[in-house]
C-alpha positions in Angstrom: 18.0 35.5 132.8 20.6 38.0 135.5 23.3 38.0 134.6 26.2 36.1 136.3 29.4 38.2 135.6 30.2 40.3 138.9 30.3 43.9 137.5 34.2 45.1 137.5 35.7 47.8 140.0 38.3 50.3 139.5 41.2 50.3 142.8 42.9 53.5 140.6 42.1 57.1 140.1 44.0 56.7 137.2 42.1 58.4 133.9 43.8 56.1 131.8 44.2 52.9 133.5 39.7 53.6 133.3 40.4 55.3 129.2 41.7 51.8 128.8 38.6 49.5 130.4 36.5 51.9 128.8 38.6 51.2 125.6 37.6 46.7 126.7 34.0 47.3 125.9 34.3 47.4 129.9 31.7 49.1 132.5 32.8 49.5 135.8 33.0 51.9 139.1 35.5 53.4 139.8 36.9 53.5 144.1 40.4 54.1 144.4 41.9 52.2 146.8 43.6 54.0 150.0 46.8 52.4 150.2 50.2 54.7 150.1 52.5 54.0 147.5 55.7 54.5 149.2 57.9 51.4 149.5 60.1 50.8 148.9 61.1 49.0 145.3 65.3 49.3 145.3 65.2 45.2 147.1 63.0 44.0 144.3 60.8 45.9 142.4 58.8 42.9 140.6 57.8 41.3 143.8 56.4 44.5 145.4 54.2 46.0 142.3 52.7 42.5 141.8 52.6 42.7 146.1 51.2 46.7 146.3 49.0 46.2 143.5 47.0 43.0 145.0 47.1 44.9 148.3 45.2 47.8 146.0 42.4 44.8 145.1 42.4 43.9 148.7 42.1 46.7 150.6 39.1 48.1 147.9 37.2 44.0 147.7 36.8 44.3 151.3 34.6 47.6 151.4 32.6 46.2 148.1 30.4 44.6 148.7 29.9 42.8 145.8 31.9 42.7 142.2 35.6 41.5 140.7 38.1 44.7 141.7 41.5 45.6 139.4 44.7 46.6 141.3 47.8 48.2 139.4 51.4 49.0 140.5 54.1 50.9 137.9 57.2 51.8 137.9 59.5 52.9 135.3 63.1 51.6 136.5 66.6 52.2 134.5 69.0 49.9 135.2 68.7 49.7 139.3 67.1 52.8 139.9 63.4 53.7 140.3 61.2 56.3 138.8 58.4 57.4 139.6 56.2 60.2 139.7 57.9 63.6 139.7 57.6 65.1 143.2 58.2 68.9 140.6 58.8 70.2 137.0 62.3 70.2 138.6 62.2 66.9 139.3 60.6 65.6 136.0 63.1 67.0 133.8 65.8 65.3 136.2 63.7 61.6 135.7 64.5 62.7 131.1 67.7 64.0 131.6 68.2 60.3 133.1 66.5 58.3 130.7 67.9 60.2 127.2 69.1 57.9 124.9 69.2 54.7 127.2 66.5 52.0 127.7 64.3 51.4 131.3 62.1 49.2 132.0 57.9 50.1 133.1 57.1 47.0 135.3 53.0 46.8 135.8 51.8 44.5 138.8 48.0 43.9 138.3 46.0 42.0 140.6 41.9 40.9 140.7 40.1 40.1 143.9 36.8 39.3 144.1 34.7 40.9 146.7 32.6 37.8 148.1 33.0 35.3 150.0 34.9 33.3 148.2 37.6 36.0 148.1 40.1 34.0 145.1 42.5 35.9 143.4 45.9 36.5 141.2 47.9 38.5 140.6 50.1 38.8 137.5 53.6 41.1 136.1 53.9 42.6 133.2 58.3 44.0 132.3 58.3 46.1 128.5 61.7 47.9 127.6 61.1 51.2 126.4 64.1 53.0 124.4 65.2 56.6 124.5 66.3 58.3 122.0 69.2 61.1 122.8 67.2 64.5 124.0 68.3 68.0 124.0 67.5 70.7 127.1 65.3 72.0 125.5 63.1 69.3 123.8 63.0 68.4 127.7 61.9 72.0 129.7 59.6 72.3 126.7 58.1 69.2 127.0 57.6 69.5 130.9 56.3 73.4 130.6 53.6 70.8 128.9 52.7 69.3 132.0 52.0 66.3 130.8 55.1 63.8 132.5 54.4 65.4 136.2 51.6 62.8 136.7 53.4 59.6 135.3 55.9 57.3 136.5 59.9 58.4 134.7 57.9 61.6 133.8 56.5 61.1 130.7 53.5 59.6 128.8 54.0 58.0 125.8 50.1 58.0 124.5 51.0 62.3 124.6 53.5 64.5 123.7 56.1 62.1 125.0 55.8 59.1 122.5 58.6 61.7 120.0 61.0 61.0 122.5 60.7 56.6 122.7 63.6 54.7 120.1 61.8 51.8 119.8 59.4 49.9 122.9 59.7 45.4 123.0 57.0 44.4 124.5 53.3 45.3 125.5 52.5 49.4 124.6 49.6 48.8 127.5 51.6 48.0 130.4 53.9 51.4 129.4 50.3 53.7 129.7 49.9 51.9 132.8 47.4 48.7 132.4 48.8 46.0 129.4 45.6 44.5 128.3 46.4 41.5 127.2 47.9 40.6 130.6 44.6 41.5 132.2 42.3 39.7 129.1 44.0 36.1 130.3 43.2 36.7 134.3 39.8 38.2 133.0 39.0 35.3 131.4 39.9 33.6 134.7 37.0 34.7 136.4 34.4 34.6 133.9 34.8 37.5 131.7 35.9 37.7 128.1 35.5 41.0 126.2 34.1 39.7 123.3 30.7 38.5 125.4 30.1 41.8 127.3 26.6 42.4 125.6 
């Protein structure tokens, strides 16, 4: 009997998102989206991350013959300031000085799009509040020197050495890594994908 579940496609180059899908036991293919991420998030970041996630999923869904495409977009929001991926080590240090001792929000838009005639789509948004302890200059410079923060929104990785900066977290931990698994699993269920019934 043929498996009727759709094949999963991740529209992202992020190794962290890929690792999280592996953690769920999903078999998937990576087809990076060509959608640019240089949008102005300041007006309504919640709507923009969700819309951009859907654009990424649609972009890949149009280019593959079949499957269920996962698109995602994550930003770090400190009050009304967007902290994306740092452009340089100096930029990473600046971000970490701003985050020191403060609470920020991590917003991830998630979208699923079928690459079939149905073109069924689903969108979701996850928000996590993260509080940093006070950081000193030596810690910030040493951390940036590891290279870990240079490809991450907000210039830190909660799943790496950056974890020691986090005083507390309110919400989904995996959202801060890059893909909210609770939200994703609920969305996958709508397309008949149950992570407990993958074999």
